[in-house]
N, C-alpha and C positions, 0 to 999 in steps of 0.2 A: 613680957615679951611675947611675941606671936612667930609662930613658924608657919611657914608657908611652906607646901610640898604639891608639885605638879605631877600628873600622869598622863600617857596617853598618846605619846610621839610615837614615831615610826617611820618606815619607809612605805610610801603609796605611789602610784602610778599618776602621771596626770590624768586631770579631771577627775580624780578619786575624791574619797574624804576622809577625815580623821576627825574626832572629837577629844579635845583636851578637858582635862578637869583640875582644878586647884581647891585644896582644902587648906584654911587656915585654922589653927589651934592655938590655945594658949589665953591671953589677955585680949581675946576679941572685939569686947564691948565698945571700944574706941575707933574701930574700923569704918570707915566710910568710902572712898573711892576704892575699886579693885580694878586691875586692868592687866591686859597680856602686852608684853613687849616681845619683840623677837631682833636677833642679832645674825646678822650672814657673815660668813668669812670676809675680814677685810672692811667690813663696813661698822657704822656706829648703831648702837642699839636705837630702836625706833618703835614708837607706841603703834601698837595695832588696833586695840580697842579698849574701852573703860566702859565702866557703868558704875553709877551712884548706888548709894546704898538701899535708897528707894526701889531701885530699878527701873525707876521711871524716865531715867536720861542717860543715855548712850553715845559713845562716841565710837565713830570707824575711820580710819584712814582711808583715803581714797582708793588703794589699791587694793582693798579688801571688800569694799562696799558691795553689797548684793551677793557676796560670796559666804562671808563669815558671819555668825551670829555668836552674842554673849549672853549668857543667862546668869542671874544669881538666885542664890537659896540661902537666904539670910538664917533660917531656922538650923541650917546644917552648916552655915561659914562656908559655902563653897560657890564657885564661879565655874562655868563651863565654856568652852568655845567649840563651838559646830563649825568646822571647816570644810565647804564644799567646791566642788569645782577647781582643786588645788592645781597650781602653775608651778613649774621650775623653779620660778623666783620665789616662792614661798618658802623655799629650803632655808633653814634656819634654826638656831637654838631660840626656843620660844619659853620666855620667862613671865610667871605670874607674880604680881605686885600688889602691895596694900597700903593704904595710906591713914596711918595712924592719927586721927584728929576729932579727939571726942566732944570738942566746940564746933565742928564743923557741919556744914550743910549736909540734910540726908538725901538733897536733890541735885547737888551739884558735883561736877566733877571735875578732875585735872590730869592734863596730858603731860605734864612735865616730869621726867624721870627723878629730879633729885626732890621732888615733894612726896615720893613714895618712900615709907619708912621701912617696910620688910620685903623681902624678894626671897623668892623660891630658887633652886639650885639649875634649874633651866632643864628642859627636855627637847631630844634633837626631833625635829620635822624634815623628813628627805622627799622630795617628790622628783622622782625620776624614773624612766622607763627602762 
């Protein structure tokens, strides 16, 4: 089993920044892609960004390109999400997810929610003046 825990959410004004962190523990040797999803009230969960095990491949939703940066630290089984120039439409619960696939590629990523095996409990990000 793998446990995924997020931290770092909060309330920030438009134009501000936040940094989210995600830590995976337990049987992490098979973890490949890690990603951040978000879900706003009344909307479906959507992918924000993903990173391969190697860190060399990343994906960003168009809505966050140029503002958000994902980074991965395998030695510590953590990923972080630096969010700059935040907008009210970024308000959502942010979830960290991990894809458990020991035979999978270390450079490929997946953006499909159903392919992620472990999820954190979510952390609230609110962008408001």
